[in-house]
mmCIF file of the N, C-alpha and C atoms, coordinates in Angstrom:
data_MODEL
# 
_entry.id   MODEL 
# 
loop_
_atom_site.group_PDB 
_atom_site.id 
_atom_site.type_symbol 
_atom_site.label_atom_id 
_atom_site.label_alt_id 
_atom_site.label_comp_id 
_atom_site.label_asym_id 
_atom_site.label_entity_id 
_atom_site.label_seq_id 
_atom_site.pdbx_PDB_ins_code 
_atom_site.Cartn_x 
_atom_site.Cartn_y 
_atom_site.Cartn_z 
_atom_site.occupancy 
_atom_site.B_iso_or_equiv 
_atom_site.pdbx_formal_charge 
_atom_site.auth_seq_id 
_atom_site.auth_comp_id 
_atom_site.auth_asym_id 
_atom_site.auth_atom_id 
_atom_site.pdbx_PDB_model_num 
ATOM 1   N N  . MET A 1 1  ? 0.729   -1.106  0.029  1.00 0.00 ? 1  MET A N  1 
ATOM 2   C CA . MET A 1 1  ? 0.107   0.104   0.158  1.00 0.00 ? 1  MET A CA 1 
ATOM 3   C C  . MET A 1 1  ? 0.694   1.303   0.111  1.00 0.00 ? 1  MET A C  1 
ATOM 4   N N  . PRO A 1 2  ? 1.179   2.146   -1.179 1.00 0.00 ? 2  PRO A N  1 
ATOM 5   C CA . PRO A 1 2  ? 1.109   3.418   -1.113 1.00 0.00 ? 2  PRO A CA 1 
ATOM 6   C C  . PRO A 1 2  ? 1.514   4.181   0.705  1.00 0.00 ? 2  PRO A C  1 
ATOM 7   N N  . ASP A 1 3  ? 2.074   4.982   0.591  1.00 0.00 ? 3  ASP A N  1 
ATOM 8   C CA . ASP A 1 3  ? 2.487   5.509   1.923  1.00 0.00 ? 3  ASP A CA 1 
ATOM 9   C C  . ASP A 1 3  ? 2.315   6.470   1.881  1.00 0.00 ? 3  ASP A C  1 
ATOM 10  N N  . ASN A 1 4  ? 0.580   6.526   1.425  1.00 0.00 ? 4  ASN A N  1 
ATOM 11  C CA . ASN A 1 4  ? 0.470   7.907   1.413  1.00 0.00 ? 4  ASN A CA 1 
ATOM 12  C C  . ASN A 1 4  ? -0.933  8.087   2.332  1.00 0.00 ? 4  ASN A C  1 
ATOM 13  N N  . PRO A 1 5  ? -1.369  9.330   3.480  1.00 0.00 ? 5  PRO A N  1 
ATOM 14  C CA . PRO A 1 5  ? -2.220  8.934   4.571  1.00 0.00 ? 5  PRO A CA 1 
ATOM 15  C C  . PRO A 1 5  ? -3.889  8.769   3.485  1.00 0.00 ? 5  PRO A C  1 
ATOM 16  N N  . GLU A 1 6  ? -3.526  10.171  2.845  1.00 0.00 ? 6  GLU A N  1 
ATOM 17  C CA . GLU A 1 6  ? -4.757  9.520   2.604  1.00 0.00 ? 6  GLU A CA 1 
ATOM 18  C C  . GLU A 1 6  ? -5.715  8.769   1.992  1.00 0.00 ? 6  GLU A C  1 
ATOM 19  N N  . VAL A 1 7  ? -5.183  8.164   0.765  1.00 0.00 ? 7  VAL A N  1 
ATOM 20  C CA . VAL A 1 7  ? -5.366  6.298   0.226  1.00 0.00 ? 7  VAL A CA 1 
ATOM 21  C C  . VAL A 1 7  ? -5.544  5.515   1.540  1.00 0.00 ? 7  VAL A C  1 
ATOM 22  N N  . LYS A 1 8  ? -5.048  5.565   3.058  1.00 0.00 ? 8  LYS A N  1 
ATOM 23  C CA . LYS A 1 8  ? -4.466  5.219   3.774  1.00 0.00 ? 8  LYS A CA 1 
ATOM 24  C C  . LYS A 1 8  ? -6.003  4.797   4.670  1.00 0.00 ? 8  LYS A C  1 
ATOM 25  N N  . ILE A 1 9  ? -6.295  6.353   4.551  1.00 0.00 ? 9  ILE A N  1 
ATOM 26  C CA . ILE A 1 9  ? -7.737  6.751   5.028  1.00 0.00 ? 9  ILE A CA 1 
ATOM 27  C C  . ILE A 1 9  ? -8.860  6.194   4.379  1.00 0.00 ? 9  ILE A C  1 
ATOM 28  N N  . ALA A 1 10 ? -8.675  6.132   3.461  1.00 0.00 ? 10 ALA A N  1 
ATOM 29  C CA . ALA A 1 10 ? -9.806  5.682   1.929  1.00 0.00 ? 10 ALA A CA 1 
ATOM 30  C C  . ALA A 1 10 ? -10.163 4.256   2.463  1.00 0.00 ? 10 ALA A C  1 
ATOM 31  N N  . THR A 1 11 ? -9.008  3.866   2.283  1.00 0.00 ? 11 THR A N  1 
ATOM 32  C CA . THR A 1 11 ? -9.024  2.431   2.492  1.00 0.00 ? 11 THR A CA 1 
ATOM 33  C C  . THR A 1 11 ? -9.721  1.725   3.469  1.00 0.00 ? 11 THR A C  1 
ATOM 34  N N  . ALA A 1 12 ? -9.193  2.785   4.659  1.00 0.00 ? 12 ALA A N  1 
ATOM 35  C CA . ALA A 1 12 ? -9.501  1.843   6.174  1.00 0.00 ? 12 ALA A CA 1 
ATOM 36  C C  . ALA A 1 12 ? -10.954 2.633   6.332  1.00 0.00 ? 12 ALA A C  1 
ATOM 37  N N  . ASP A 1 13 ? -11.407 3.342   5.683  1.00 0.00 ? 13 ASP A N  1 
ATOM 38  C CA . ASP A 1 13 ? -12.552 3.742   5.245  1.00 0.00 ? 13 ASP A CA 1 
ATOM 39  C C  . ASP A 1 13 ? -14.263 2.845   4.725  1.00 0.00 ? 13 ASP A C  1 
ATOM 40  N N  . ALA A 1 14 ? -13.338 2.769   3.749  1.00 0.00 ? 14 ALA A N  1 
ATOM 41  C CA . ALA A 1 14 ? -13.788 1.623   2.421  1.00 0.00 ? 14 ALA A CA 1 
ATOM 42  C C  . ALA A 1 14 ? -14.243 0.103   3.265  1.00 0.00 ? 14 ALA A C  1 
ATOM 43  N N  . LEU A 1 15 ? -12.949 -0.204  4.272  1.00 0.00 ? 15 LEU A N  1 
ATOM 44  C CA . LEU A 1 15 ? -13.215 -1.202  4.761  1.00 0.00 ? 15 LEU A CA 1 
ATOM 45  C C  . LEU A 1 15 ? -14.153 -1.750  5.830  1.00 0.00 ? 15 LEU A C  1 
ATOM 46  N N  . THR A 1 16 ? -14.576 -0.273  6.747  1.00 0.00 ? 16 THR A N  1 
ATOM 47  C CA . THR A 1 16 ? -15.036 0.147   7.907  1.00 0.00 ? 16 THR A CA 1 
ATOM 48  C C  . THR A 1 16 ? -16.805 -0.147  7.030  1.00 0.00 ? 16 THR A C  1 
ATOM 49  N N  . LEU A 1 17 ? -16.577 0.050   6.132  1.00 0.00 ? 17 LEU A N  1 
ATOM 50  C CA . LEU A 1 17 ? -18.612 0.050   5.860  1.00 0.00 ? 17 LEU A CA 1 
ATOM 51  C C  . LEU A 1 17 ? -18.491 -1.736  5.733  1.00 0.00 ? 17 LEU A C  1 
ATOM 52  N N  . LEU A 1 18 ? -17.127 -1.992  4.451  1.00 0.00 ? 18 LEU A N  1 
ATOM 53  C CA . LEU A 1 18 ? -17.588 -3.213  4.450  1.00 0.00 ? 18 LEU A CA 1 
ATOM 54  C C  . LEU A 1 18 ? -17.636 -4.326  5.935  1.00 0.00 ? 18 LEU A C  1 
ATOM 55  N N  . LEU A 1 19 ? -17.362 -3.235  6.654  1.00 0.00 ? 19 LEU A N  1 
ATOM 56  C CA . LEU A 1 19 ? -17.784 -4.394  7.690  1.00 0.00 ? 19 LEU A CA 1 
ATOM 57  C C  . LEU A 1 19 ? -18.926 -3.969  8.393  1.00 0.00 ? 19 LEU A C  1 
ATOM 58  N N  . HIS A 1 20 ? -19.368 -3.311  8.347  1.00 0.00 ? 20 HIS A N  1 
ATOM 59  C CA . HIS A 1 20 ? -20.926 -2.585  8.746  1.00 0.00 ? 20 HIS A CA 1 
ATOM 60  C C  . HIS A 1 20 ? -21.847 -3.799  8.404  1.00 0.00 ? 20 HIS A C  1 
ATOM 61  N N  . ASN A 1 21 ? -21.697 -3.413  6.371  1.00 0.00 ? 21 ASN A N  1 
ATOM 62  C CA . ASN A 1 21 ? -22.326 -4.596  5.776  1.00 0.00 ? 21 ASN A CA 1 
ATOM 63  C C  . ASN A 1 21 ? -22.192 -5.902  6.252  1.00 0.00 ? 21 ASN A C  1 
ATOM 64  N N  . GLN A 1 22 ? -21.343 -6.388  6.760  1.00 0.00 ? 22 GLN A N  1 
ATOM 65  C CA . GLN A 1 22 ? -21.018 -8.078  7.204  1.00 0.00 ? 22 GLN A CA 1 
ATOM 66  C C  . GLN A 1 22 ? -22.145 -7.659  8.302  1.00 0.00 ? 22 GLN A C  1 
ATOM 67  N N  . HIS A 1 23 ? -21.759 -6.844  9.600  1.00 0.00 ? 23 HIS A N  1 
ATOM 68  C CA . HIS A 1 23 ? -22.188 -7.111  10.782 1.00 0.00 ? 23 HIS A CA 1 
ATOM 69  C C  . HIS A 1 23 ? -24.103 -7.146  10.212 1.00 0.00 ? 23 HIS A C  1 
ATOM 70  N N  . ALA A 1 24 ? -24.814 -6.298  9.244  1.00 0.00 ? 24 ALA A N  1 
ATOM 71  C CA . ALA A 1 24 ? -25.791 -6.175  9.079  1.00 0.00 ? 24 ALA A CA 1 
ATOM 72  C C  . ALA A 1 24 ? -26.599 -7.407  8.428  1.00 0.00 ? 24 ALA A C  1 
ATOM 73  N N  . LEU A 1 25 ? -25.925 -7.975  7.721  1.00 0.00 ? 25 LEU A N  1 
ATOM 74  C CA . LEU A 1 25 ? -26.027 -9.294  6.965  1.00 0.00 ? 25 LEU A CA 1 
ATOM 75  C C  . LEU A 1 25 ? -25.769 -10.272 8.009  1.00 0.00 ? 25 LEU A C  1 
ATOM 76  N N  . ALA A 1 26 ? -25.632 -10.032 9.247  1.00 0.00 ? 26 ALA A N  1 
ATOM 77  C CA . ALA A 1 26 ? -25.296 -11.498 9.804  1.00 0.00 ? 26 ALA A CA 1 
ATOM 78  C C  . ALA A 1 26 ? -26.082 -11.177 10.896 1.00 0.00 ? 26 ALA A C  1 
ATOM 79  N N  . ALA A 1 27 ? -26.286 -10.044 11.336 1.00 0.00 ? 27 ALA A N  1 
ATOM 80  C CA . ALA A 1 27 ? -27.711 -9.689  11.525 1.00 0.00 ? 27 ALA A CA 1 
ATOM 81  C C  . ALA A 1 27 ? -28.760 -10.196 11.431 1.00 0.00 ? 27 ALA A C  1 
ATOM 82  N N  . ALA A 1 28 ? -28.968 -10.439 10.106 1.00 0.00 ? 28 ALA A N  1 
ATOM 83  C CA . ALA A 1 28 ? -30.021 -11.158 8.954  1.00 0.00 ? 28 ALA A CA 1 
ATOM 84  C C  . ALA A 1 28 ? -29.829 -12.198 8.912  1.00 0.00 ? 28 ALA A C  1 
ATOM 85  N N  . ILE A 1 29 ? -29.064 -12.493 9.058  1.00 0.00 ? 29 ILE A N  1 
ATOM 86  C CA . ILE A 1 29 ? -28.879 -14.138 9.206  1.00 0.00 ? 29 ILE A CA 1 
ATOM 87  C C  . ILE A 1 29 ? -29.460 -14.696 10.382 1.00 0.00 ? 29 ILE A C  1 
ATOM 88  N N  . GLU A 1 30 ? -28.910 -14.276 11.103 1.00 0.00 ? 30 GLU A N  1 
ATOM 89  C CA . GLU A 1 30 ? -28.903 -14.977 12.217 1.00 0.00 ? 30 GLU A CA 1 
ATOM 90  C C  . GLU A 1 30 ? -30.695 -14.887 12.742 1.00 0.00 ? 30 GLU A C  1 
ATOM 91  N N  . GLU A 1 31 ? -31.769 -13.863 12.502 1.00 0.00 ? 31 GLU A N  1 
ATOM 92  C CA . GLU A 1 31 ? -32.777 -13.570 12.984 1.00 0.00 ? 31 GLU A CA 1 
ATOM 93  C C  . GLU A 1 31 ? -33.813 -14.627 11.527 1.00 0.00 ? 31 GLU A C  1 
ATOM 94  N N  . VAL A 1 32 ? -32.918 -14.789 10.677 1.00 0.00 ? 32 VAL A N  1 
ATOM 95  C CA . VAL A 1 32 ? -34.308 -15.681 9.537  1.00 0.00 ? 32 VAL A CA 1 
ATOM 96  C C  . VAL A 1 32 ? -34.026 -17.181 10.471 1.00 0.00 ? 32 VAL A C  1 
ATOM 97  N N  . ALA A 1 33 ? -32.630 -17.291 10.565 1.00 0.00 ? 33 ALA A N  1 
ATOM 98  C CA . ALA A 1 33 ? -32.225 -18.327 11.165 1.00 0.00 ? 33 ALA A CA 1 
ATOM 99  C C  . ALA A 1 33 ? -32.822 -19.377 12.154 1.00 0.00 ? 33 ALA A C  1 
ATOM 100 N N  . LEU A 1 34 ? -33.611 -17.840 12.831 1.00 0.00 ? 34 LEU A N  1 
ATOM 101 C CA . LEU A 1 34 ? -33.957 -18.506 14.144 1.00 0.00 ? 34 LEU A CA 1 
ATOM 102 C C  . LEU A 1 34 ? -35.278 -18.804 14.154 1.00 0.00 ? 34 LEU A C  1 
ATOM 103 N N  . TRP A 1 35 ? -35.706 -18.007 13.113 1.00 0.00 ? 35 TRP A N  1 
ATOM 104 C CA . TRP A 1 35 ? -37.424 -18.374 12.574 1.00 0.00 ? 35 TRP A CA 1 
ATOM 105 C C  . TRP A 1 35 ? -37.298 -19.303 11.796 1.00 0.00 ? 35 TRP A C  1 
ATOM 106 N N  . VAL A 1 36 ? -36.085 -19.778 11.399 1.00 0.00 ? 36 VAL A N  1 
ATOM 107 C CA . VAL A 1 36 ? -36.535 -21.223 10.407 1.00 0.00 ? 36 VAL A CA 1 
ATOM 108 C C  . VAL A 1 36 ? -36.259 -22.033 11.724 1.00 0.00 ? 36 VAL A C  1 
ATOM 109 N N  . ARG A 1 37 ? -35.277 -22.010 12.545 1.00 0.00 ? 37 ARG A N  1 
ATOM 110 C CA . ARG A 1 37 ? -35.224 -23.067 13.727 1.00 0.00 ? 37 ARG A CA 1 
ATOM 111 C C  . ARG A 1 37 ? -36.379 -23.414 14.587 1.00 0.00 ? 37 ARG A C  1 
ATOM 112 N N  . ALA A 1 38 ? -37.290 -22.116 14.230 1.00 0.00 ? 38 ALA A N  1 
ATOM 113 C CA . ALA A 1 38 ? -38.648 -22.146 15.281 1.00 0.00 ? 38 ALA A CA 1 
ATOM 114 C C  . ALA A 1 38 ? -39.630 -23.125 14.292 1.00 0.00 ? 38 ALA A C  1 
ATOM 115 N N  . LYS A 1 39 ? -39.195 -22.850 12.888 1.00 0.00 ? 39 LYS A N  1 
ATOM 116 C CA . LYS A 1 39 ? -40.007 -23.713 12.074 1.00 0.00 ? 39 LYS A CA 1 
ATOM 117 C C  . LYS A 1 39 ? -39.810 -25.023 12.194 1.00 0.00 ? 39 LYS A C  1 
ATOM 118 N N  . GLY A 1 40 ? -39.656 -25.315 12.603 1.00 0.00 ? 40 GLY A N  1 
ATOM 119 C CA . GLY A 1 40 ? -38.573 -27.052 12.527 1.00 0.00 ? 40 GLY A CA 1 
ATOM 120 C C  . GLY A 1 40 ? -37.886 -27.377 11.984 1.00 0.00 ? 40 GLY A C  1 
ATOM 121 N N  . SER A 1 41 ? -36.456 -26.683 11.162 1.00 0.00 ? 41 SER A N  1 
ATOM 122 C CA . SER A 1 41 ? -35.964 -26.668 10.431 1.00 0.00 ? 41 SER A CA 1 
ATOM 123 C C  . SER A 1 41 ? -34.045 -26.628 11.007 1.00 0.00 ? 41 SER A C  1 
ATOM 124 N N  . ASN A 1 42 ? -34.190 -27.562 11.658 1.00 0.00 ? 42 ASN A N  1 
ATOM 125 C CA . ASN A 1 42 ? -32.667 -27.845 12.406 1.00 0.00 ? 42 ASN A CA 1 
ATOM 126 C C  . ASN A 1 42 ? -31.555 -28.063 11.338 1.00 0.00 ? 42 ASN A C  1 
ATOM 127 N N  . GLU A 1 43 ? -32.107 -28.899 10.541 1.00 0.00 ? 43 GLU A N  1 
ATOM 128 C CA . GLU A 1 43 ? -30.332 -28.537 9.338  1.00 0.00 ? 43 GLU A CA 1 
ATOM 129 C C  . GLU A 1 43 ? -30.362 -27.241 8.737  1.00 0.00 ? 43 GLU A C  1 
ATOM 130 N N  . ILE A 1 44 ? -31.543 -26.129 8.410  1.00 0.00 ? 44 ILE A N  1 
ATOM 131 C CA . ILE A 1 44 ? -31.187 -25.244 8.244  1.00 0.00 ? 44 ILE A CA 1 
ATOM 132 C C  . ILE A 1 44 ? -30.608 -24.397 8.790  1.00 0.00 ? 44 ILE A C  1 
ATOM 133 N N  . HIS A 1 45 ? -30.714 -24.414 9.986  1.00 0.00 ? 45 HIS A N  1 
ATOM 134 C CA . HIS A 1 45 ? -30.406 -23.536 10.964 1.00 0.00 ? 45 HIS A CA 1 
ATOM 135 C C  . HIS A 1 45 ? -29.066 -23.441 11.243 1.00 0.00 ? 45 HIS A C  1 
ATOM 136 N N  . GLU A 1 46 ? -28.692 -24.784 11.159 1.00 0.00 ? 46 GLU A N  1 
ATOM 137 C CA . GLU A 1 46 ? -27.183 -25.344 11.683 1.00 0.00 ? 46 GLU A CA 1 
ATOM 138 C C  . GLU A 1 46 ? -26.065 -24.791 10.283 1.00 0.00 ? 46 GLU A C  1 
ATOM 139 N N  . ASN A 1 47 ? -26.567 -25.073 9.388  1.00 0.00 ? 47 ASN A N  1 
ATOM 140 C CA . ASN A 1 47 ? -26.043 -24.182 8.084  1.00 0.00 ? 47 ASN A CA 1 
ATOM 141 C C  . ASN A 1 47 ? -25.719 -22.583 8.593  1.00 0.00 ? 47 ASN A C  1 
ATOM 142 N N  . ALA A 1 48 ? -26.639 -21.749 8.568  1.00 0.00 ? 48 ALA A N  1 
ATOM 143 C CA . ALA A 1 48 ? -26.585 -20.184 8.828  1.00 0.00 ? 48 ALA A CA 1 
ATOM 144 C C  . ALA A 1 48 ? -25.809 -20.087 10.143 1.00 0.00 ? 48 ALA A C  1 
ATOM 145 N N  . THR A 1 49 ? -25.967 -20.917 10.575 1.00 0.00 ? 49 THR A N  1 
ATOM 146 C CA . THR A 1 49 ? -25.461 -21.250 12.026 1.00 0.00 ? 49 THR A CA 1 
ATOM 147 C C  . THR A 1 49 ? -23.388 -21.036 11.806 1.00 0.00 ? 49 THR A C  1 
ATOM 148 N N  . THR A 1 50 ? -23.568 -21.804 10.315 1.00 0.00 ? 50 THR A N  1 
ATOM 149 C CA . THR A 1 50 ? -21.479 -22.169 10.058 1.00 0.00 ? 50 THR A CA 1 
ATOM 150 C C  . THR A 1 50 ? -21.845 -20.751 9.219  1.00 0.00 ? 50 THR A C  1 
ATOM 151 N N  . ALA A 1 51 ? -22.437 -20.779 8.181  1.00 0.00 ? 51 ALA A N  1 
ATOM 152 C CA . ALA A 1 51 ? -22.026 -18.964 7.405  1.00 0.00 ? 51 ALA A CA 1 
ATOM 153 C C  . ALA A 1 51 ? -22.105 -18.319 8.759  1.00 0.00 ? 51 ALA A C  1 
ATOM 154 N N  . LEU A 1 52 ? -22.482 -17.815 10.334 1.00 0.00 ? 52 LEU A N  1 
ATOM 155 C CA . LEU A 1 52 ? -22.213 -16.897 10.746 1.00 0.00 ? 52 LEU A CA 1 
ATOM 156 C C  . LEU A 1 52 ? -21.510 -16.646 11.641 1.00 0.00 ? 52 LEU A C  1 
ATOM 157 N N  . GLN A 1 53 ? -20.536 -17.670 11.652 1.00 0.00 ? 53 GLN A N  1 
ATOM 158 C CA . GLN A 1 53 ? -19.489 -18.205 12.040 1.00 0.00 ? 53 GLN A CA 1 
ATOM 159 C C  . GLN A 1 53 ? -18.319 -17.716 11.341 1.00 0.00 ? 53 GLN A C  1 
ATOM 160 N N  . THR A 1 54 ? -18.073 -18.166 9.901  1.00 0.00 ? 54 THR A N  1 
ATOM 161 C CA . THR A 1 54 ? -17.370 -17.398 9.080  1.00 0.00 ? 54 THR A CA 1 
ATOM 162 C C  . THR A 1 54 ? -17.604 -15.990 8.164  1.00 0.00 ? 54 THR A C  1 
ATOM 163 N N  . LEU A 1 55 ? -18.132 -15.318 9.229  1.00 0.00 ? 55 LEU A N  1 
ATOM 164 C CA . LEU A 1 55 ? -18.632 -14.288 9.139  1.00 0.00 ? 55 LEU A CA 1 
ATOM 165 C C  . LEU A 1 55 ? -17.995 -13.652 10.211 1.00 0.00 ? 55 LEU A C  1 
ATOM 166 N N  . ASP A 1 56 ? -18.444 -14.010 11.627 1.00 0.00 ? 56 ASP A N  1 
ATOM 167 C CA . ASP A 1 56 ? -17.641 -14.170 12.521 1.00 0.00 ? 56 ASP A CA 1 
ATOM 168 C C  . ASP A 1 56 ? -16.129 -13.629 12.295 1.00 0.00 ? 56 ASP A C  1 
ATOM 169 N N  . GLU A 1 57 ? -15.377 -14.745 12.002 1.00 0.00 ? 57 GLU A N  1 
ATOM 170 C CA . GLU A 1 57 ? -13.875 -14.653 12.138 1.00 0.00 ? 57 GLU A CA 1 
ATOM 171 C C  . GLU A 1 57 ? -13.105 -13.720 11.040 1.00 0.00 ? 57 GLU A C  1 
ATOM 172 N N  . ASN A 1 58 ? -14.069 -13.648 9.872  1.00 0.00 ? 58 ASN A N  1 
ATOM 173 C CA . ASN A 1 58 ? -13.822 -12.462 8.403  1.00 0.00 ? 58 ASN A CA 1 
ATOM 174 C C  . ASN A 1 58 ? -14.153 -11.092 9.509  1.00 0.00 ? 58 ASN A C  1 
ATOM 175 N N  . ALA A 1 59 ? -15.244 -10.857 10.044 1.00 0.00 ? 59 ALA A N  1 
ATOM 176 C CA . ALA A 1 59 ? -15.023 -9.376  10.743 1.00 0.00 ? 59 ALA A CA 1 
ATOM 177 C C  . ALA A 1 59 ? -14.296 -9.434  11.839 1.00 0.00 ? 59 ALA A C  1 
ATOM 178 N N  . LEU A 1 60 ? -13.487 -10.022 12.477 1.00 0.00 ? 60 LEU A N  1 
ATOM 179 C CA . LEU A 1 60 ? -12.187 -10.465 12.986 1.00 0.00 ? 60 LEU A CA 1 
ATOM 180 C C  . LEU A 1 60 ? -11.025 -9.426  12.073 1.00 0.00 ? 60 LEU A C  1 
ATOM 181 N N  . ALA A 1 61 ? -11.117 -10.460 11.411 1.00 0.00 ? 61 ALA A N  1 
ATOM 182 C CA . ALA A 1 61 ? -9.669  -10.489 9.996  1.00 0.00 ? 61 ALA A CA 1 
ATOM 183 C C  . ALA A 1 61 ? -9.705  -8.632  9.957  1.00 0.00 ? 61 ALA A C  1 
ATOM 184 N N  . LEU A 1 62 ? -11.005 -8.284  9.443  1.00 0.00 ? 62 LEU A N  1 
ATOM 185 C CA . LEU A 1 62 ? -11.338 -6.862  8.742  1.00 0.00 ? 62 LEU A CA 1 
ATOM 186 C C  . LEU A 1 62 ? -11.307 -6.102  10.249 1.00 0.00 ? 62 LEU A C  1 
ATOM 187 N N  . SER A 1 63 ? -11.370 -6.032  11.348 1.00 0.00 ? 63 SER A N  1 
ATOM 188 C CA . SER A 1 63 ? -11.392 -5.367  12.079 1.00 0.00 ? 63 SER A CA 1 
ATOM 189 C C  . SER A 1 63 ? -9.587  -5.107  11.947 1.00 0.00 ? 63 SER A C  1 
ATOM 190 N N  . LYS A 1 64 ? -8.823  -6.340  12.536 1.00 0.00 ? 64 LYS A N  1 
ATOM 191 C CA . LYS A 1 64 ? -7.437  -6.023  12.935 1.00 0.00 ? 64 LYS A CA 1 
ATOM 192 C C  . LYS A 1 64 ? -7.168  -5.712  11.576 1.00 0.00 ? 64 LYS A C  1 
ATOM 193 N N  . ALA A 1 65 ? -7.529  -5.753  10.074 1.00 0.00 ? 65 ALA A N  1 
ATOM 194 C CA . ALA A 1 65 ? -6.749  -5.299  9.075  1.00 0.00 ? 65 ALA A CA 1 
ATOM 195 C C  . ALA A 1 65 ? -6.997  -3.847  9.149  1.00 0.00 ? 65 ALA A C  1 
ATOM 196 N N  . ILE A 1 66 ? -8.205  -3.058  9.474  1.00 0.00 ? 66 ILE A N  1 
ATOM 197 C CA . ILE A 1 66 ? -9.022  -1.980  9.793  1.00 0.00 ? 66 ILE A CA 1 
ATOM 198 C C  . ILE A 1 66 ? -7.862  -1.196  10.742 1.00 0.00 ? 66 ILE A C  1 
ATOM 199 N N  . TYR A 1 67 ? -7.612  -1.530  11.878 1.00 0.00 ? 67 TYR A N  1 
ATOM 200 C CA . TYR A 1 67 ? -6.541  -1.159  12.696 1.00 0.00 ? 67 TYR A CA 1 
ATOM 201 C C  . TYR A 1 67 ? -5.384  -1.002  12.519 1.00 0.00 ? 67 TYR A C  1 
ATOM 202 N N  . GLN A 1 68 ? -4.742  -2.266  11.871 1.00 0.00 ? 68 GLN A N  1 
ATOM 203 C CA . GLN A 1 68 ? -3.698  -1.590  11.507 1.00 0.00 ? 68 GLN A CA 1 
ATOM 204 C C  . GLN A 1 68 ? -3.153  -0.877  10.330 1.00 0.00 ? 68 GLN A C  1 
ATOM 205 N N  . ILE A 1 69 ? -4.471  -0.283  9.692  1.00 0.00 ? 69 ILE A N  1 
ATOM 206 C CA . ILE A 1 69 ? -3.901  0.809   8.358  1.00 0.00 ? 69 ILE A CA 1 
ATOM 207 C C  . ILE A 1 69 ? -4.309  1.969   8.720  1.00 0.00 ? 69 ILE A C  1 
ATOM 208 N N  . ARG A 1 70 ? -5.304  1.995   10.374 1.00 0.00 ? 70 ARG A N  1 
ATOM 209 C CA . ARG A 1 70 ? -5.063  3.624   10.236 1.00 0.00 ? 70 ARG A CA 1 
ATOM 210 C C  . ARG A 1 70 ? -4.083  3.182   11.564 1.00 0.00 ? 70 ARG A C  1 
ATOM 211 N N  . ARG A 1 71 ? -3.553  2.907   11.806 1.00 0.00 ? 71 ARG A N  1 
ATOM 212 C CA . ARG A 1 71 ? -2.418  2.579   13.226 1.00 0.00 ? 71 ARG A CA 1 
ATOM 213 C C  . ARG A 1 71 ? -1.366  3.108   12.224 1.00 0.00 ? 71 ARG A C  1 
ATOM 214 N N  . GLY A 1 72 ? -1.061  2.780   11.417 1.00 0.00 ? 72 GLY A N  1 
ATOM 215 C CA . GLY A 1 72 ? 0.355   3.850   10.034 1.00 0.00 ? 72 GLY A CA 1 
ATOM 216 C C  . GLY A 1 72 ? 0.976   2.244   10.137 1.00 0.00 ? 72 GLY A C  1 
# 
């Protein structure tokens, strides 16, 4: 990454927006997964839970990357 503060800020801001989108998608998937489980589809609920775990892991990696970029 270029050693340009404006580029770093823009990159961190873009990643932050993606992270916010990821959190919103996770919340929506969780709501649907709970609804599906309540309707008796445990297998689909488990699949959604697995997807949520992946989103959580990637959110952590994104958070760390954003921190590194903003830190300099």
